[in-house]
N, C-alpha and C positions, 0 to 999 in steps of 0.2 A: 858755703864758699862758692859753689857752682852758681847759685842764684846771684850772688854778689858780682861774680865775674861776668855773667850774662848782662846784668844791669849796667855795669861799666861799659861793656861793648855797645849796648843800645844807646847809652848817653853819648858815647864818642861818635857813634854813627849820626845821631841827631845833630850834634854840634857841627860835624863835617857838612851835613846837608844844609844847615843854617848858613854856614860860611859861603855856600855856593848860591844861595837864594837872595834875591832882592826883596825889599819891603813889599813891593807890589805882588811878587810871586807868593810870598807868605800869606798876605791878605787874601789873595785869590783862592789859595788852598783852604784857608780858614772859612771863607765865605761858602765854599762848596761843602765843607764838612758840616757846617752848622745849618745850612738851608737847603741843600740839594741832595741829601742822602736818598738813594734809590731813585727811580723815575717818578715815584709818587709816594704819598704817605697819609696815614690816618692816625689820630690820637684823640683820647678823651682827656679833658683838663679840669683841674680845680684851682681856682684863683682866690686867695685870701688877701683882702685889702685891709690894711691897718693904717688908720690916720694918725696924725701927730698926737692926738689925745688918747690913743690906744683903742678906739672904737673899731670893731671888725665887721667886715662884710664878706660874703662868700659868693662867688660866681662859678657856675659850671658850664662848660661848653665842649663841643666836639669840633674837630678841625679836619678838613680834607685838603690835600695839596697835590698838584699835578705840575710836573716840569714840562716846559715847552721847548722851543728851539732858541738858540742864541742867548740863553740865560733868562728868558721870559718864564713866568710862572703864574699859576692860578691858585688862589686860596679861597676856601669857603668855611666860615665859622658859624656854628649854630649854637645859640645859648638855650640851656634847658632849665636852669635854676639861678636865682630864686624866681618867684612868680612874676615879679615886676619886670623882669627882662626875658622871661621865657618866650621863645619864638623870635627873638631878635637875631638877625642874620647879617653877617659882615662878609662882603665879597671883594676880593682884590684881584685885579688883572695887572700883574707886575711886568713892567717894561724896562729893558736895559737902555734903550736909546731915547726914551722920553719919560715924562712923568707917569707914575702909576695911575690906574683908574681904581677908585675905591667907592663902594656904596654901602650904606647901612639901612637895613629895613627895620622900622619901628612898628611892631604889630599893634600897639595900643592906638596908634594914629593911622594904621594902614598906610604908612608913608615910606617911600624909598627916598633916602637922602644921599645926595652925591657929596662925598667928602673932598673938599678942595685940596689941591697940592700944598697950599700954604698951611693946612691944618694937620699935616701928617705927623708933626711932633707935638700933638696935643693928646690929652688923656684918652686911653682906650677904655671905653665904658666905665669910667670912674676909677680906673686903677692907676698905678704908677708906671705902667707900660704905656708907650705911645703907639699910635696907629702904625707908625713906621717900624716899630719893633717886631710886629707880627710877621711881616714878609721880608724884613731886612732893609738896610740902607743901601742905596745905589753906590757902588764903589767909585763911580765917576764923580761923586759929589765931594770927595775928600782927597787930600794929598797925604801920602804915607811915607814915613821915615822909620828905619830900624833904629830905635832909640837905645837898645841894649839887649842883653840876654842874661838869663839865669840858667842853671843846669836843667831846669824843667820848662822854661818859657822863652819865647821871643817877645820882646817888648816893642810894640808898634805904636808910634805916635801918629794920630790922625788929626788933620787940620782942615776945616771946611773951606772949599773954594769960594763960597759965598757966605761969609760970616754973618751978614745981616739977615740971612734966611733961617738961622737956627739960634737956639738959646745957649749954646756952648761955644767956647773959643778953641778948645782942643780936647782930645781924649787919648788915653793910653790903654791899649788892649794887651792883655797877657794871654798869649796864644800857646797852647800846649804843644810841645815838640813831639809828643807821642801820638796825639790824635788830631792835632791842628784845630781843636775846638777852642774858641775864645773863652777862657775860664774866668776872666774878670776884666771889666771895662770901666774906667773911671773918667768922668767928664769934668772939665774945669771951665770956669767962667772967665771973663776978660780980666778979672782981678787975680787970676791964678788960684782961685779957691776950688776945691773939689766939691761939686754941687750935686752930682748924681753918680750912683754906682750900680752896675749890673754884675751879679756874681752867679756862677754855676755852683749849686750846692751839691748836686748828685748827678752822676752819669751811670749808664749801664750799656752793655753791649747787646743789641737787639738785631737779630738776623745778621750777625757779624759786623754790625755798624755801631761805632761809639755814638751814643745818643744822650743828649741832655734830658733828664727826667725831672729835675727840680732846679729852679732858678729863683733869684731874688733881685728885685729892683728897689733901691733906696733913694728917697728924696732927701739929700743931705742939707738942703737949704731950708725947706719948710717942715721937714720931719715926715715920718710915715714910711711905709714900705709895702710891697706886694710880693707874696710868695706864689709861684706858679708851679704846679706839679702835674706831670703827664702820666697816664697809664694806658694800657691796651694799645701800645704803639705798634704800628705795622707798616711795612714798606712793600713796594712792587704790586700795587693794586690794579694796574691797567685801567684807570678810570676813564670814562668817556668825557671828552672835552665839553660836551653839551651840558654837563652837570654844573659848569662854572659860568653859566649865562645868567642874565638878569631874572629869568623866569624862576631860578632857584632861590631868589630872595624871598618870594612869597610861598614857594612850594619846594622847600629843600628836600634832598633825597634822604629821608629819615631812616631808611633801611641801611644806608651806609654810615650815617652819623650815629646810629645806635640809640636813637631816641624816638 
């Protein structure tokens, strides 16, 4: 009975908070919860890619993140498995006031490839995740409306300011009232059909921070999905900003990446 009473109090508090917050304020809190936990972060990841016919591929990588000022961030992703992608490195310099800078190092060709801003919503190394999914979509690219609520979630409708630049017409994010993590995001095309879904499968509290440790992206138009699972997640690493320079594309800090 005591747990039930406490649960009702927490739900009432979340509802009261929601009534006082605008859609933009909710989205800002969700963006910070999902992408800015701690001043830095590290994780190891396993990505299982399943195509429409059921064929599976596995990718493993490590990720470093460092928060900058004003919402800017740096990301470094190092692939370790399988052999055909081992040594591939992805570097993101995320900017709030302009397009992000993204580079991909392909070791087989010893080639550093600059990823154009127009390619940010294309497949990330053959998975159903997009390049933009890694570091997050800029909040200034969309218009947000509070479309409704459930006892557990805020329902936020997002519509692109420049529809011709993306493959979707709108999306609805189900944002947890308890953690502010976006737990499900469904994208619709111009015909109103749900064409893509991103779902949080599992979360855990790490260093006191609610953290997504397993998520799933589904291609509802062509079929197939990708499961992404994180382990050995850590925060507050005090990383040197020099680690996120172009030099790390060919010479990544393996001692920090764990490979």
